[in-house]
C-alpha atoms as an extended CHARMM CRD file, in Angstrom:
* protein
*
        85  EXT
         1         1  LEU       CA           -116.9580000000       23.2880000000       29.4140000000  PROA      1               0.0000000000
         2         2  PHE       CA           -118.4360000000       22.9220000000       25.9350000000  PROA      2               0.0000000000
         3         3  GLY       CA           -118.1490000000       26.6780000000       25.3400000000  PROA      3               0.0000000000
         4         4  PHE       CA           -114.4800000000       26.5660000000       26.3340000000  PROA      4               0.0000000000
         5         5  ALA       CA           -113.8180000000       23.7080000000       23.8990000000  PROA      5               0.0000000000
         6         6  VAL       CA           -115.5210000000       25.6120000000       21.0640000000  PROA      6               0.0000000000
         7         7  LYS       CA           -113.4750000000       28.7280000000       21.8450000000  PROA      7               0.0000000000
         8         8  ILE       CA           -110.2100000000       26.7260000000       21.7850000000  PROA      8               0.0000000000
         9         9  ILE       CA           -111.1160000000       25.2120000000       18.4150000000  PROA      9               0.0000000000
        10        10  MET       CA           -111.9770000000       28.6530000000       17.0020000000  PROA      10              0.0000000000
        11        11  LEU       CA           -108.7740000000       30.3030000000       18.2830000000  PROA      11              0.0000000000
        12        12  CYS       CA           -106.3380000000       27.5090000000       17.4220000000  PROA      12              0.0000000000
        13        13  PRO       CA           -107.4580000000       25.8000000000       14.2120000000  PROA      13              0.0000000000
        14        14  GLY       CA           -103.9060000000       24.8410000000       13.2220000000  PROA      14              0.0000000000
        15        15  ILE       CA           -103.6470000000       22.3620000000       16.1000000000  PROA      15              0.0000000000
        16        16  PHE       CA           -106.4810000000       20.1750000000       14.8530000000  PROA      16              0.0000000000
        17        17  ALA       CA           -106.1520000000       20.6210000000       11.0680000000  PROA      17              0.0000000000
        18        18  PRO       CA           -102.5370000000       20.8720000000        9.8730000000  PROA      18              0.0000000000
        19        19  TYR       CA           -101.6870000000       23.0260000000        6.8870000000  PROA      19              0.0000000000
        20        20  ARG       CA           -101.7060000000       21.1010000000        3.6070000000  PROA      20              0.0000000000
        21        21  HSD       CA            -98.5960000000       21.4570000000        1.4930000000  PROA      21              0.0000000000
        22        22  CYS       CA            -98.2940000000       21.2520000000       -2.2540000000  PROA      22              0.0000000000
        23        23  ALA       CA            -98.5080000000       17.7250000000       -3.6600000000  PROA      23              0.0000000000
        24        24  TYR       CA            -95.2940000000       18.3280000000       -5.6240000000  PROA      24              0.0000000000
        25        25  TYR       CA            -93.2140000000       19.4220000000       -2.6180000000  PROA      25              0.0000000000
        26        26  ASP       CA            -89.7720000000       17.8550000000       -2.4000000000  PROA      26              0.0000000000
        27        27  PRO       CA            -87.5590000000       18.3980000000        0.6980000000  PROA      27              0.0000000000
        28        28  GLU       CA            -84.5550000000       18.8460000000       -1.6010000000  PROA      28              0.0000000000
        29        29  LEU       CA            -86.0450000000       22.1950000000       -2.6620000000  PROA      29              0.0000000000
        30        30  THR       CA            -85.0270000000       23.6430000000        0.7290000000  PROA      30              0.0000000000
        31        31  GLU       CA            -81.4170000000       22.3830000000        0.5930000000  PROA      31              0.0000000000
        32        32  SER       CA            -80.1510000000       25.3750000000       -1.3570000000  PROA      32              0.0000000000
        33        33  LEU       CA            -81.8150000000       27.8760000000        1.0070000000  PROA      33              0.0000000000
        34        34  LYS       CA            -80.0430000000       29.3620000000        4.0120000000  PROA      34              0.0000000000
        35        35  TYR       CA            -83.2930000000       30.0000000000        5.8890000000  PROA      35              0.0000000000
        36        36  ILE       CA            -87.0370000000       30.5960000000        5.4540000000  PROA      36              0.0000000000
        37        37  LEU       CA            -88.4490000000       33.6230000000        7.2780000000  PROA      37              0.0000000000
        38        38  VAL       CA            -92.1820000000       33.9260000000        7.9170000000  PROA      38              0.0000000000
        39        39  VAL       CA            -93.3360000000       37.3640000000        9.1070000000  PROA      39              0.0000000000
        40        40  GLY       CA            -96.7590000000       37.9110000000       10.6270000000  PROA      40              0.0000000000
        41        41  VAL       CA            -97.8440000000       41.5310000000       10.9380000000  PROA      41              0.0000000000
        42        42  THR       CA           -100.2340000000       42.3650000000       13.7630000000  PROA      42              0.0000000000
        43        43  GLY       CA           -102.2350000000       45.5030000000       14.3930000000  PROA      43              0.0000000000
        44        44  GLY       CA           -101.2510000000       45.8850000000       18.0350000000  PROA      44              0.0000000000
        45        45  GLY       CA           -104.1320000000       47.3010000000       20.0480000000  PROA      45              0.0000000000
        46        46  ASP       CA           -106.7040000000       46.3550000000       17.4050000000  PROA      46              0.0000000000
        47        47  GLU       CA           -106.1560000000       42.6190000000       17.8420000000  PROA      47              0.0000000000
        48        48  GLY       CA           -106.6250000000       40.5270000000       20.9410000000  PROA      48              0.0000000000
        49        49  LYS       CA           -104.3660000000       37.8870000000       22.4370000000  PROA      49              0.0000000000
        50        50  GLY       CA           -106.3940000000       35.1330000000       20.8040000000  PROA      50              0.0000000000
        51        51  THR       CA           -105.7450000000       36.5640000000       17.3570000000  PROA      51              0.0000000000
        52        52  MET       CA           -102.0240000000       36.7990000000       18.0970000000  PROA      52              0.0000000000
        53        53  ILE       CA           -101.9320000000       33.1490000000       19.2040000000  PROA      53              0.0000000000
        54        54  ARG       CA           -103.9110000000       32.0300000000       16.1540000000  PROA      54              0.0000000000
        55        55  ASN       CA           -101.6000000000       33.9370000000       13.7880000000  PROA      55              0.0000000000
        56        56  THR       CA            -98.4970000000       32.4910000000       15.4560000000  PROA      56              0.0000000000
        57        57  ILE       CA            -99.8750000000       28.9430000000       15.2170000000  PROA      57              0.0000000000
        58        58  GLY       CA           -100.6680000000       29.5510000000       11.5470000000  PROA      58              0.0000000000
        59        59  MET       CA            -97.1320000000       30.7410000000       10.8530000000  PROA      59              0.0000000000
        60        60  VAL       CA            -95.5570000000       27.7650000000       12.6260000000  PROA      60              0.0000000000
        61        61  SER       CA            -97.8510000000       25.3190000000       10.8140000000  PROA      61              0.0000000000
        62        62  GLY       CA            -96.3470000000       26.5290000000        7.5230000000  PROA      62              0.0000000000
        63        63  LEU       CA            -93.1240000000       24.6530000000        8.3270000000  PROA      63              0.0000000000
        64        64  PRO       CA            -92.4650000000       22.3490000000        5.3620000000  PROA      64              0.0000000000
        65        65  PRO       CA            -92.1240000000       18.6760000000        6.2690000000  PROA      65              0.0000000000
        66        66  ALA       CA            -88.4920000000       17.4850000000        6.3450000000  PROA      66              0.0000000000
        67        67  CYS       CA            -87.2590000000       21.0630000000        5.8730000000  PROA      67              0.0000000000
        68        68  ARG       CA            -83.4710000000       21.1400000000        5.3720000000  PROA      68              0.0000000000
        69        69  CYS       CA            -82.8870000000       24.7920000000        6.2740000000  PROA      69              0.0000000000
        70        70  ARG       CA            -83.6580000000       27.0490000000        9.2250000000  PROA      70              0.0000000000
        71        71  PHE       CA            -87.3060000000       28.0810000000        9.6220000000  PROA      71              0.0000000000
        72        72  ILE       CA            -87.7580000000       31.3910000000       11.4490000000  PROA      72              0.0000000000
        73        73  VAL       CA            -91.0810000000       32.8250000000       12.6510000000  PROA      73              0.0000000000
        74        74  CYS       CA            -91.2350000000       36.5700000000       13.3800000000  PROA      74              0.0000000000
        75        75  ASN       CA            -94.1620000000       38.5450000000       14.8240000000  PROA      75              0.0000000000
        76        76  ASN       CA            -93.9970000000       42.1500000000       13.6050000000  PROA      76              0.0000000000
        77        77  GLU       CA            -96.1120000000       44.0620000000       16.1060000000  PROA      77              0.0000000000
        78        78  GLU       CA            -97.0990000000       47.4100000000       14.5860000000  PROA      78              0.0000000000
        79        79  GLY       CA            -99.3340000000       48.8100000000       17.3240000000  PROA      79              0.0000000000
        80        80  HSD       CA            -96.8890000000       50.1680000000       19.8980000000  PROA      80              0.0000000000
        81        81  ARG       CA            -94.2710000000       51.9980000000       17.8310000000  PROA      81              0.0000000000
        82        82  LEU       CA            -95.0090000000       55.3880000000       19.3970000000  PROA      82              0.0000000000
        83        83  GLU       CA            -94.6400000000       53.9530000000       22.9090000000  PROA      83              0.0000000000
        84        84  MET       CA            -91.1100000000       52.8100000000       22.0720000000  PROA      84              0.0000000000
        85        85  LEU       CA            -89.8950000000       56.3210000000       21.1810000000  PROA      85              0.0000000000
């Protein structure tokens, strides 16, 4: 059980320690934006499921507090391009 808890903490650090934003951040800065797009590039077969989950949690944790525009998270999976052809 302890090993499982350690593995969860290692794979998902964003759950327990939220991302710190700049001290000078003002929500009005996002009013003029249409959207914010965060793209995470993955290596496909080189990375495991745990790495994918950790990267996705990291991208979502970048959401600015009181954001006044759309916040879009996109996983760009580079490993299986040849399989799609």
